C-alpha positions, -999 to 999 in steps of 0.1 A, spaced: -576 202 -814 -560 234 -802 -546 232 -766 -551 263 -744 -539 274 -710 -554 304 -692 -532 325 -670 -544 354 -647 -526 358 -615 -522 385 -588 -491 367 -574 -467 365 -602 -444 341 -584 -432 314 -609 -458 323 -635 -434 331 -663 -416 298 -660 -449 279 -658 -462 297 -689 -430 293 -709 -427 255 -702 -465 251 -710 -461 270 -742 -432 247 -751 -456 217 -748 -478 232 -775 -503 251 -755 -516 285 -766 -514 309 -737 -544 331 -730 -541 359 -705 -553 393 -692 -540 426 -679 -509 426 -657 -503 389 -662 -502 393 -700 -477 421 -696 -454 400 -674 -455 371 -698 -449 392 -729 -420 409 -711 -405 374 -706 -408 368 -743 -438 344 -742 -464 347 -769 -498 356 -754 -534 358 -767 -554 385 -749 -587 372 -736 -606 398 -756 -594 381 -788 -610 349 -775 -643 365 -765 -645 391 -792 -655 415 -764 -633 442 -749 -624 444 -712 -645 470 -695 -656 486 -662 -620 492 -652 -612 456 -657 -642 443 -636 -655 425 -666 -632 405 -689 -634 367 -684 -671 363 -677 -680 350 -712 -692 318 -728 -661 316 -750 -640 313 -718 -663 293 -695 -676 270 -722 -640 261 -730 -635 252 -693 -668 235 -685 -673 214 -716 -670 177 -707 -647 161 -733 -663 127 -731 -698 141 -736 -706 140 -773 -734 166 -770 -711 190 -753 -685 185 -780 -710 190 -807 -722 223 -791 -686 235 -787 -680 229 -824 -712 246 -834 -704 276 -813 -667 276 -825 -654 275 -789 -619 261 -782 -612 241 -751 -592 255 -722 -573 226 -706 -552 244 -680 -563 272 -657 -537 290 -636 -552 317 -614 -548 333 -580 -572 359 -567 -571 396 -560 -551 402 -528 -581 408 -505 -563 396 -474 -532 417 -480 -555 447 -486 -575 445 -454 -544 439 -433 -530 473 -444 -532 500 -418 -560 524 -424 -575 506 -454 -609 520 -465 -640 500 -472 -641 510 -508 -605 498 -513 -613 465 -497 -644 461 -520 -623 468 -551 -601 438 -541 -630 413 -541 -623 391 -570 -653 381 -591 -640 365 -623 -612 346 -607 -633 325 -583 -658 318 -611 -630 305 -634 -613 283 -608 -646 269 -595 -656 260 -631 -622 243 -637 -624 224 -604 -660 213 -613 -646 199 -645 -615 184 -629 -614 152 -650 -607 173 -681 -591 205 -667 -559 210 -647 -563 240 -622 -536 256 -602 -542 283 -575 -510 279 -555 -475 287 -570 -462 260 -548 -479 234 -570 -465 247 -603 -433 226 -605 -451 194 -597 -478 201 -623 -452 210 -649 -432 178 -642 -463 157 -647 -473 176 -679 -438 171 -693 -440 134 -686 -473 125 -701 -500 144 -682 -514 151 -648 -529 119 -633 -566 118 -624 -560 116 -586 -538 147 -587 -564 166 -608 -589 158 -581 -565 170 -553 -560 203 -572 -598 206 -575 -603 201 -538 -577 227 -531 -597 252 -553 -628 248 -532 -608 252 -499 -592 283 -515 -625 299 -525 -642 290 -493 -614 306 -473 -615 337 -496 -652 342 -493 -652 336 -455 -625 362 -452 -646 387 -471 -677 378 -451 -658 382 -418 -644 416 -428 -678 429 -440 -695 415 -409 -671 434 -387 -676 466 -408 -714 462 -403 -711 456 -366 -727 421 -369 -715 399 -340 -739 370 -343 -751 365 -379 -777 339 -389 -749 318 -404 -713 319 -392 -685 309 -415 -650 312 -401 -616 308 -417 -581 301 -403 -548 293 -419 -528 263 -407 -497 276 -388 -482 242 -381 -489 205 -377 -484 193 -341 -468 161 -330 -500 151 -314 -530 165 -295 -537 165 -258 -526 129 -258 -502 110 -281 -530 90 -297 -547 122 -310 -536 140 -341 -536 179 -340 -527 211 -358 -526 248 -349 -545 272 -371 -539 310 -371 -566 336 -374 -564 361 -403 -554 395 -388 -563 405 -352 -531 389 -340 -517 417 -318 -506 403 -285 -517 367 -294 -496 336 -292 -502 331 -329 -478 360 -335 -451 347 -312 -416 338 -326 -399 308 -311 -363 315 -304 -352 282 -288 -363 247 -277 -385 219 -289 -415 225 -311 -447 235 -294 -473 209 -286 -511 212 -284 -510 216 -246 -481 240 -248 -500 263 -271 -532 261 -249 -513 268 -217 -491 296 -231 -522 313 -245 -537 312 -210 -506 327 -195 -505 355 -220 -542 363 -215 -537 367 -177 -506 388 -181 -526 415 -200 -545 423 -168 -514 440 -152 -494 472 -158 -467 467 -132 -438 443 -138 -456 409 -136 -448 372 -139 -475 346 -145 -469 309 -140 -494 285 -155 -499 247 -153 -526 229 -172 -542 262 -183 -546 274 -147 -524 299 -131 -503 285 -102 -484 316 -93 -490 352 -102 -471 382 -88 -463 419 -94 -432 437 -82 -410 467 -85 -388 447 -109 -393 418 -131 -369 396 -111 -388 404 -79 -422 396 -96 -408 362 -109 -394 353 -75 -427 360 -58 -446 340 -85 -422 311 -79 -427 313 -42 -465 313 -46 -463 276 -55 -428 263 -60 -441 227 -66 -466 234 -94 -444 258 -113 -420 230 -121 -423 221 -158 -448 249 -163 -452 280 -184 -439 315 -173 -451 347 -191 -434 381 -184 -445 416 -193 -411 433 -194 -378 427 -211 -362 396 -196 -328 405 -183 -300 384 -167 -313 385 -131 -347 372 -140 -332 346 -165 -309 333 -138 -338 328 -114 -358 309 -140 -329 288 -150 -328 273 -115 -357 250 -123 -371 232 -154 -397 253 -172 -414 241 -204 -420 276 -219 -409 312 -213 -427 340 -230 -416 376 -229 -417 408 -250 -379 408 -253 -346 393 -240 -312 407 -234 -283 388 -250 -271 377 -216 -306 365 -206 -308 344 -238 -273 330 -232 -284 318 -197 -318 304 -208 -306 286 -239 -282 264 -218 -313 242 -213 -318 227 -247 -355 218 -243 -370 250 -228 -392 267 -254 -384 304 -255 -410 326 -272 -407 362 -282 -440 381 -283 -431 418 -285 -467 431 -280 -477 406 -253 -493 434 -233 -516 445 -262 -552 442 -250 -577 420 -269 -592 440 -298 -628 451 -292 -653 425 -305 -629 395 -301 -649 363 -299 -644 333 -278 -652 300 -295 -658 266 -279 -665 235 -301 -691 211 -287 -704 179 -303 -728 191 -330 -723 228 -326 -702 258 -317 -706 281 -287 -697 317 -295 -694 346 -270 -675 378 -266 -644 375 -245 -648 385 -209 -640 423 -210 -648 431 -174 -622 450 -153 -622 460 -117 -640 492 -110 -635 504 -74 -664 529 -79 -688 502 -87 -682 478 -58 -705 476 -28 -692 471 7 -716 445 22 -701 441 57 -698 463 87 -660 465 83 -647 482 51 -615 470 35 -584 492 40 -569 508 9 -542 481 9 -567 453 12 -588 468 -17 -557 470 -39 -549 433 -32 -585 424 -38 -582 440 -72 -551 419 -79 -569 387 -67 -600 395 -87 -580 399 -119 -563 365 -113 -596 348 -104 -610 358 -138 -585 334 -155 -589 304 -131 -613 276 -140 -645 278 -121 -652 272 -93 -623 295 -86 -609 307 -53 -578 329 -52 -559 340 -20 -535 369 -24 -512 390 -3 -483 415 -9 -488 416 -47 -488 378 -52 -510 348 -51 -505 326 -21 -532 300 -28 -553 291 -58 -582 266 -58 -593 259 -94 -621 240 -111 -637 221 -83 -673 209 -83 -681 230 -52 -666 262 -39 -657 251 -4 -634 224 -19 -617 251 -40 -613 272 -9 -598 242 10 -572 237 -18 -563 274 -19 -559 274 20 -537 242 18 -514 258 -7 -512 290 12 -505 275 46 -494 301 71 -494 328 43 -532 327 44 -531 348 75 -537 384 65 -545 375 29 -575 384 9 -598 361 -11 -615 364 -45 -643 341 -56 -654 340 -92 -691 335 -83 -713 343 -53 -712 325 -20 -747 311 -13 -736 295 20 -714 307 48 -691 276 46 -665 292 23 -663 324 44 -660 303 75 -632 282 61 -611 311 48 -618 331 80 -605 303 101 -573 303 80 -568 341 86 -583 358 55 -592 394 62 -612 405 32 -633 388 5 -644 399 -29 -673 381 -46 -700 390 -71 -729 388 -47 -765 382 -60 -775 351 -41 -808 350 -24 -788 338 6 -762 366 5 -770 376 40 -757 343 54 -723 350 40 -724 386 51 -733 375 87 -704 350 87 -680 377 75 -692 401 102 -688 375 128 -652 369 118 -645 407 112 -639 401 75 -645 429 50 -667 417 21 -670 435 -12 -696 428 -39 -686 434 -75 -720 427 -91 -703 406 -119 -691 371 -119 -662 355 -138 -671 319 -147 -644 303 -169 -649 268 -183 
């Protein structure tokens, strides 16, 4: 019985060697279009698919392999006598090896300015059908979609054949490949159509790296990267130095980078366990870092620091005084890198577009048992024109500017969140407590004497006067909160009694 192998690839990597060695094993090589030209140029005899089907390629190459003479040769079960009798009656030869990779849809949509019609033309039809057919009939057909598998398959073919378990693994890889391909198409078209929450949601990511473990050593983990839309994201960062990133490292560093995007002035963000512990702006990056350190010199130890300017020697020298797990910046001077790399374990990440805002329509996903929560990311920014002064005393321009700073930080602190700020820096942060007054107590304790003259931001409304009373006693002079409680007046009265200016934003910033 004639042995056949079908080759049709967009990525020509290694295909000529594969075809040449397959032909040497007695397989007739069947191919199409550009693949046929590449194989013939390498001196490999090729049968055009039209010779097999008896039907010419047409519709600008859209139709060429969708034919019983091709799919019958792939789908026929060799151990099924009825199948074999039908194949003999129809004069269809078997196809035992299928080597295909698909039109470069991903590469097409990632090109700047790609048009919808260009993307549509790069949706493969015949390729997915062929490899799905081959994978369905995996006991009889060897299918390869990844050039990285070619050498291993060839070695097996040259040593007696591809074992059953390896054929099954290759078939599994096909369905992962086509699912990924179709999900990528669906995601692109969904975005083009402006559909945010479709009836069914299929997502696709590519594995960036295996991790040593998850949140804890007994948990396995991996990091998957989104396709495109990576501007300013940790998935685009280049690690220049230090130990490999862990699950918690990636989570914490992403939180630091997200908060950093809120500020235009030179800024330093210190994060510990996904919550900011020190945030500051300054006239220089070194000044911003020193203030962020001074905001909480205890918690920053072993933490993550993100910077929004080129890291130079002065800033590097300050950071090198303590142990930090991760440093992220859009760039480093040679001298700064020389200083920082003296510590062998610190992870140094380069993210050139760290200040790039999140693309419009970016979704936030949270897996829960049995489902997936999907929402748009929190796009809200401080709008001075939209705030309402609720108290008798209005905030001064300096107080309003600091409230703006505190409100931006508060957006990135786990709820219930209280942030105290003064002089362009946080002085106390109370994150993630089950009641707001406890969060305020924590922020006040961190601030100490620095609470005097500071301002406070709360991520949600204050339904009782207790939080205002606590921060007022500590010396806070202005408060920003969403407002909207049926008991707002109690907090307003408490603020008036303490001569605190209170501003309502009309929006909250819960973060869970």
